[in-house]
C-alpha positions in Angstrom: 120.9 21.1 84.1 118.6 20.0 81.2 118.6 23.4 79.5 120.7 22.3 76.5 118.8 19.0 76.0 115.5 20.7 76.4 116.3 23.4 73.8 117.5 20.8 71.3 114.4 18.6 71.7 112.0 21.5 71.6 113.7 22.5 68.3 113.1 19.1 66.9 109.4 19.1 67.9 109.0 22.6 66.4 110.3 21.3 63.1 107.9 18.4 63.2 105.0 20.7 63.8 105.9 22.7 60.7 105.3 19.6 58.6 101.9 19.2 57.1 102.3 15.5 57.0 104.9 13.2 58.5 106.8 10.6 56.5 109.2 7.9 57.6 112.0 10.1 56.2 111.0 13.1 58.3 110.6 10.9 61.4 114.1 9.4 60.8 115.6 12.9 60.4 114.0 13.9 63.7 115.3 10.8 65.4 118.9 11.6 64.3 118.6 15.0 65.9 117.2 13.4 69.1 120.0 10.9 69.1 122.6 13.5 68.9 120.9 15.6 71.6 120.9 12.7 74.0 124.5 11.7 73.3 125.6 15.3 73.7 123.7 15.4 77.0 126.0 12.5 78.1 123.3 9.8 78.1 124.8 6.3 78.0 125.1 5.2 74.4 123.4 1.9 75.0 120.4 3.6 76.6 120.3 6.0 73.6 120.2 3.2 71.1 117.5 1.3 72.8 115.5 4.6 73.3 115.7 5.6 69.7 114.7 2.1 68.5 111.6 2.1 70.7 110.6 5.6 69.5 111.1 4.6 65.9 109.0 1.5 66.2 106.1 3.5 67.5 106.5 6.7 65.5 106.5 5.1 62.1 103.2 3.3 62.8 100.7 4.1 60.1 98.2 5.3 62.7 100.7 8.0 63.8 101.7 9.0 60.3 98.1 9.3 59.1 96.9 11.0 62.3 95.5 14.6 62.1 98.1 15.6 64.7 101.1 13.4 63.9 103.7 15.8 65.5 101.8 15.8 68.8 101.7 12.0 68.6 105.5 11.9 68.2 105.9 14.2 71.2 103.7 11.9 73.3 105.7 8.9 72.2 109.0 10.6 73.1 107.5 11.5 76.5 106.3 8.0 77.2 109.6 6.5 76.3 111.6 9.0 78.4 109.3 8.0 81.3 110.1 4.4 80.5 113.8 5.1 81.0 113.1 5.6 84.7 111.1 2.4 85.1 108.6 2.3 88.0 110.5 4.8 90.1 108.2 6.7 92.4 110.8 8.8 94.2 111.4 9.0 98.0 111.6 6.0 100.2 109.5 2.9 99.9 107.4 1.7 102.8 109.1 -0.6 105.4 108.1 -2.2 108.6 111.6 -1.8 110.1 111.8 0.4 113.2 114.0 2.1 113.4 114.5 2.4 109.7 118.3 2.4 108.9 119.5 4.3 105.9 123.1 3.7 104.7 124.5 6.6 102.7 127.0 5.4 100.2 129.3 7.1 97.6 132.7 8.4 96.7 134.4 11.2 98.4 133.2 14.6 97.3 129.8 13.4 96.0 127.9 15.3 98.7 127.0 12.4 101.1 127.4 14.4 104.3 125.3 17.4 103.1 122.7 15.0 101.6 122.5 13.2 105.0 121.6 16.5 106.7 119.1 17.3 103.9 117.5 13.9 104.1 117.2 14.2 107.9 115.5 17.6 107.5 113.1 16.1 104.8 112.2 13.1 107.1 111.6 15.5 110.0 109.2 17.5 107.8 107.4 14.2 107.1 106.8 13.8 110.8 109.7 11.3 111.4 112.3 11.5 114.1 115.8 10.9 112.5 119.1 10.4 114.2 122.3 10.8 112.1 125.8 9.3 112.7 129.1 9.6 110.8 131.3 6.6 110.4 133.9 8.5 108.4 136.7 8.5 111.0 139.6 9.0 108.5 138.6 12.2 106.7 139.6 15.3 108.7 136.6 17.0 110.3 134.1 14.7 108.6 132.4 14.0 111.9 132.3 17.7 112.8 130.9 18.6 109.4 128.0 16.2 109.8 127.3 17.6 113.3 127.3 21.2 111.9 125.0 20.2 109.0 122.7 18.3 111.3 122.5 21.2 113.7 121.4 23.5 110.9 118.8 21.0 109.8 117.5 20.6 113.4 118.4 16.9 113.5 119.9 14.9 116.5 123.5 13.5 116.1 125.0 10.4 117.6 128.6 11.2 118.3 130.2 9.2 121.2 133.3 10.8 122.4 136.5 8.9 121.7 134.8 6.2 119.6 136.7 5.8 116.3 135.5 2.4 115.1 133.1 2.8 112.2 131.1 -0.3 113.0 130.7 0.5 116.7 129.6 4.1 115.9 126.9 2.8 113.6 125.8 0.1 116.1 125.8 2.7 118.9 123.5 5.0 116.9 121.1 2.1 116.3 121.0 1.3 120.1 120.4 5.0 121.0 117.6 5.2 118.4 115.9 2.2 120.0 116.3 3.5 123.5 115.4 7.1 122.8 112.5 6.6 120.4 114.1 7.7 117.1 112.4 5.9 114.2 115.1 6.6 111.5 118.9 6.2 111.6 120.9 7.8 108.8 124.5 6.5 108.6 126.9 8.7 106.7 129.6 6.4 105.6 133.2 7.0 104.5 134.1 7.6 100.9 137.2 7.4 98.8 138.5 9.0 95.7 138.1 5.6 94.0 136.6 2.2 94.9 139.0 0.0 96.9 138.7 -3.3 98.8 139.3 -1.7 102.2 136.3 0.6 101.8 134.1 -2.2 100.6 135.1 -4.4 103.6 134.2 -1.6 106.0 130.9 -1.0 104.3 130.1 -4.7 104.4 130.8 -4.8 108.1 128.6 -1.8 108.8 125.8 -3.3 106.7 126.0 -6.5 108.6 125.9 -4.7 112.0 122.9 -2.4 111.4 120.9 -4.3 108.7 119.8 -1.3 106.7 116.5 -1.2 104.9 117.8 1.5 102.5 121.2 1.9 100.9 121.3 5.1 99.0 124.2 5.8 96.6 124.9 9.6 96.4 126.1 10.4 92.9 127.5 13.7 91.9 125.5 14.5 88.7 128.3 16.8 87.5 130.5 13.7 86.9 128.0 12.2 84.4 128.7 8.7 83.3 131.5 8.2 85.8 129.0 8.6 88.6 126.8 5.9 87.0 129.8 3.6 86.6 130.7 3.9 90.3 127.0 3.4 91.3 127.0 0.2 89.3 130.1 -1.0 91.1 128.7 -0.2 94.5 125.5 -2.0 93.6 127.4 -5.1 92.5 129.6 -5.3 95.7 127.4 -3.8 98.4 123.9 -3.5 97.1 122.1 -0.2 96.4 118.4 0.3 96.8 118.3 3.8 95.3 120.3 6.7 93.9 120.5 10.3 95.1 121.7 12.7 92.4 123.4 15.6 94.0 124.3 19.0 92.4 121.5 18.8 89.8 121.5 22.6 89.8 124.9 22.6 88.2 125.7 23.0 84.5 126.1 19.2 83.9 124.3 17.9 80.8 121.8 15.7 82.6 122.7 12.3 81.1 123.3 10.7 84.4 119.7 11.1 85.4 118.5 9.6 82.1 121.0 6.7 82.3 121.0 5.6 85.9 118.0 3.2 85.9 118.9 1.5 82.7 122.6 1.1 83.5 122.6 0.5 87.3 119.2 -1.1 87.6 118.1 0.8 90.6 115.7 3.8 90.8 116.5 7.4 91.5 115.1 8.2 95.0 116.0 11.9 95.5 117.6 14.8 93.7 119.6 17.6 95.3 119.0 20.9 93.4 120.9 23.4 95.4 123.1 24.1 98.5 120.3 24.9 100.9 119.1 22.2 103.3 115.7 22.3 101.8 117.0 21.7 98.3 116.3 17.9 98.4 113.2 16.5 96.9 111.8 13.0 95.9 112.5 12.3 92.3 109.4 12.5 90.2 110.1 11.2 86.6 107.0 12.7 85.1 107.9 16.2 86.4 111.5 15.9 85.1 110.3 14.7 81.6 107.7 17.5 81.4 110.4 20.1 82.1 112.8 18.6 79.6 110.1 18.7 76.9 109.2 22.3 77.8 105.9 21.4 79.4 106.7 22.9 82.8 106.4 21.4 86.3 103.4 23.0 87.9 103.1 20.5 90.8 106.7 21.2 92.0 106.1 24.9 91.7 102.9 24.6 93.8 104.8 22.5 96.4 107.5 25.2 96.6 104.9 27.9 97.0 103.1 26.0 99.7 106.3 25.6 101.7 107.2 29.2 101.3 103.8 30.7 102.1 101.7 29.9 105.2 98.0 29.4 104.9 97.3 32.5 107.1 99.5 34.7 104.9 97.8 33.4 101.8 94.3 34.1 103.2 95.4 37.7 104.1 96.7 38.2 100.6 93.6 36.9 99.0 91.5 39.3 101.1 93.6 42.2 100.0 93.3 41.2 96.4 89.6 40.8 96.6 89.3 44.3 98.2 91.7 45.8 95.6 94.0 46.8 98.5 97.3 45.3 97.1 100.1 47.7 97.9 103.8 48.0 97.2 104.5 46.5 100.7 102.6 43.4 99.6 104.5 43.4 96.3 107.8 43.4 98.3 106.5 40.5 100.5 105.8 38.5 97.4 109.3 39.2 96.1 110.6 37.7 99.3 108.4 34.7 99.0 109.7 34.1 95.5 113.3 34.2 96.8 112.4 31.7 99.5 111.2 29.3 96.8 114.7 29.0 95.3 116.7 30.4 92.3 114.4 32.3 90.0 115.7 30.6 86.9 114.8 27.2 88.4 111.3 28.5 89.2 110.8 29.9 85.7 111.8 26.5 84.3 108.7 25.0 86.1 106.3 27.3 84.4 104.8 25.7 81.2 106.2 27.5 78.1 108.9 29.3 80.1 111.5 26.5 80.2 113.7 28.0 77.5 115.5 30.8 79.2 117.3 31.7 76.0 114.0 32.8 74.4 113.2 34.8 77.4 116.5 36.6 77.4 116.1 37.3 73.7 112.8 39.0 74.2 113.6 41.1 77.3 116.2 41.5 80.0 116.8 38.2 81.7 115.0 38.0 85.0 117.3 36.8 87.8 117.7 36.9 91.5 119.7 40.1 91.4 116.9 41.9 89.6 114.5 40.9 92.4 117.0 42.4 94.8 117.1 45.6 92.9 113.3 45.8 92.9 113.2 45.2 96.6 115.9 47.9 97.2 113.7 50.4 95.3 110.7 49.6 97.4 112.7 49.7 100.6 113.8 53.3 99.7 110.2 54.5 99.8 108.5 55.8 102.9 105.8 53.6 104.6 103.2 56.0 103.2 104.5 55.8 99.7 104.5 52.0 99.9 100.9 52.0 101.0 99.8 54.6 98.4 102.0 54.7 95.3 100.0 57.6 93.9 101.9 59.9 96.3 105.1 59.3 94.4 105.7 62.4 92.3 108.7 63.4 90.3 110.8 64.7 93.2 110.0 61.6 95.3 111.0 59.4 92.4 114.4 61.1 92.2 114.9 60.6 96.0 113.9 56.9 95.8 116.3 56.3 92.9 119.1 58.0 94.7 118.4 56.0 97.9 118.3 52.7 96.2 121.2 53.2 93.8 118.8 52.9 90.8 117.9 55.3 88.1 114.6 57.2 87.8 113.8 55.1 84.8 114.1 52.0 87.0 111.7 53.5 89.5 109.3 54.5 86.7 109.4 51.0 85.3 108.7 49.4 88.6 105.7 51.6 89.3 104.3 51.0 85.8 104.6 47.2 86.3 103.0 47.5 89.8 100.0 49.4 88.3 99.6 46.8 85.6 99.8 44.1 88.2 97.1 45.8 90.4 94.8 45.9 87.3 95.4 42.2 86.6 94.8 41.2 90.2 91.6 43.3 90.3 90.4 41.4 87.2 91.1 37.9 88.6 90.6 38.7 92.3 87.2 37.1 92.4 88.1 34.1 90.3 88.3 30.6 91.8 91.5 30.0 89.9 93.4 32.1 92.4 93.0 29.5 95.1 94.6 28.5 98.4 98.3 28.9 99.2 99.2 29.2 95.5 97.9 32.8 95.2 100.9 34.7 96.4 103.7 33.1 94.5 101.8 32.5 91.3 100.4 36.0 91.2 103.9 37.5 91.6 105.3 35.2 89.0 102.7 36.3 86.5 103.5 39.9 87.1 107.3 39.4 86.8 106.8 37.6 83.5 104.5 40.2 82.0 105.1 43.7 80.6 
């Protein structure tokens, strides 16, 4: 989502680093570029103006201009001020003494409320909580069935009393069931409309009064940009919103909604949805988002994804193989599958420091994508078990057979084997180093090999 903005900002910083000394004029020229980049990213114009003014006040300070590393100082100032756009947002849900905790999901039709409700239920269950979900959208065809299907996939219990079509009674019934059956969270998926109207607001007010929610999360479609922010502000004014969930953050929207929501609506971003899978919901971490926008990567999120995809037992087995220099093509294939579990490859690459700009990557070599991983896996699958365990058996005739069986060329097979040998050498060198630690080994080792020649 932030690719265009990230590319523009990194270009500005590269220009600044090329200056031997900064002057007020060069800083002003850089600020003009930053302003245009933010406006083109659909950041609210009032937010942009205030942001540029704050950066200017700090960047033209004599201590910065006379610093030995003035360009780095400006980057730090921009980073600090971008973090300030998000206020004190910590992401996730704040602590509450309410039991059961009631979460009201708000938003316009099509914003992704129902899917987000299932994702949130799954996330809470992973935190050791026991969520119960209920739909109060009785007008939209199949809305209740949709939530039931999503919740089933997420492994979350659904409250769905047969024949009950009153939204308030459905929400109240879910709260009663939660208290009686020991559920500690109730997620209420409310109805939406194509636009805000009084009938919808009255219904939401009635549900709010009946269940006394501790959290009211507005689900905003990040693809709609400033329209989503405007709607969130209206919901906050008439109903009250405690946090925003930005859905569809993996789309090609320009990202301005994320940078504008706190300043315009006045409430923090709680979660972001970055894909269609149920696991593609995560607490919003401002520092990680800003680091990615500025091309600094997001190692913490990468580690978390790796830890979710790789069990401790598998990581220990892989470490042992690496230490014994016994890493085979079968292990190589397993690491490919682990990478695929972590999410879209382009998204993962964006988390690696220095790799955020995919355009530079594509210019230097063939763009690495999920299909390429599939092709590599197909080649390995076309080998016999003996060949996978000992790649040195693969002679010319075997390479032709493998290429034919996988729909690849002999050159593709040769390239894969060459990369694998190089990866083995690299792993042998770092196998005894402490830096290859814990659950992070498998995913990170594979990523390094995929990025290298």
